[in-house]
C-alpha positions, 0 to 999 in steps of 0.5 A: 359307272355306265354300261358303256364305260364298264364295257371298256374295262370289264375284260381287263378286270375279269382277266385279272381275277381269272389269273388270281383264281388260278393261283388260289388253293381252292380255285373257287370264284369269289362272290363279289361283283367287280363292277360293284367294287369299282363303283365303290372305289369311284365313290370314295374318290369322288366324295372323299369319304374314308373307306370304312364309311362306304354306304352299305349298298356297296360291298364290305369296305374291307373287301373293296379296299383289298381290291383297291390295294391289289389293283394299285400294287399290281399296276392295274389302274395304271394299265387301264389308264394307258389302255383308255388313252389309246382308245381315246386317241384312236377315236379321234383319228390319231395313232394310239401311241403319242409323240409328245408329252407335257409335264407340270407341277401342282402343290397340294395340302396334305393331312397330318397322317402323311409321313413327315419324310414326304412332306414339304412346305409352301413358299410361306413355309407354314403349310404341309404340301406335296408336289404332284407332277402330272405327265400328260401323254398328249391326250386325257386321262392324265398320267401322274407321278407323285413326288412330295418333297421340295425342291422340285425339278431334277429327280421327278422330271428325270423319272417322268421322262424315263417312264414316258420313254419306256412306255411310249418309245414314240415320244420325242417332244416334251414341254415343261415348266420353269421348275425343271432344270437343265439336267432334265433337258439334258437327260431328255436329249439322251433319251431322244426327247426334245425338252422345251422349257415354257416360260410365262410372258413377263409382260402379261399380268394375271392369268393367260394361256401358256403354250402347251402347258394349258393342257396339263393345267386343265387336267389339274383343274379336273382333278380338283373336282374330286374331293379325294384329290383336292387334298392328300390323305394317303400314307403311301405315295403309291396310293396318291398316284393310284387315286389319280389313275382312277380319276373319272372326269366329271363336269362339276360338283354344282348341280349334282345334289 
């Protein structure tokens, strides 16, 4: 991670550790460098390796995972996502709080360690898969929720609208794909969000840009550049969401060797 990027998140992580130290019996600071820990987490996310295979120039894999789990469970990754989104919007001359969101669906293969209760099948009925519901607050990075069961539609869509309105009361418009049902539209109306279902043009064959949905589809493309995100190995859905929150946009695998 570059010095400039680290400067954006270092204050939040340092404040988090200081609060942790206040609760420790000895009050003694830990020796591990937070930047090294965060770089190790990004390394796992980018390369897709198991935690225990972290190179030895990073902190011990057990220490790195302990920080990862704490930041996951205490919502640190999610909050960093919100903070960086606001900064990116302000840099572009926008207000930090968005007024619109885009919700779409992506199916991803899972590994055999993912609990059967959270797996589904694809249209052919012969693959383990999950459905990601990326929720785009009008600017990168993506805010993603995970719901690994089929059918798609009502429950994850309603949950995402609730999350959006709770975090950003300014949201008044949302575009969704045809997998989301009338209950989602009606729930949005109760929240003061105009939910518009965006359909593909039936007269156009092959790929074509779909109104507003292209924004979140682009985000899905970015996610696939990280091997930890191209296939889900996480036992907990909270971990599945966390690895998306800590996604760092990179151009491509080509030319990186």
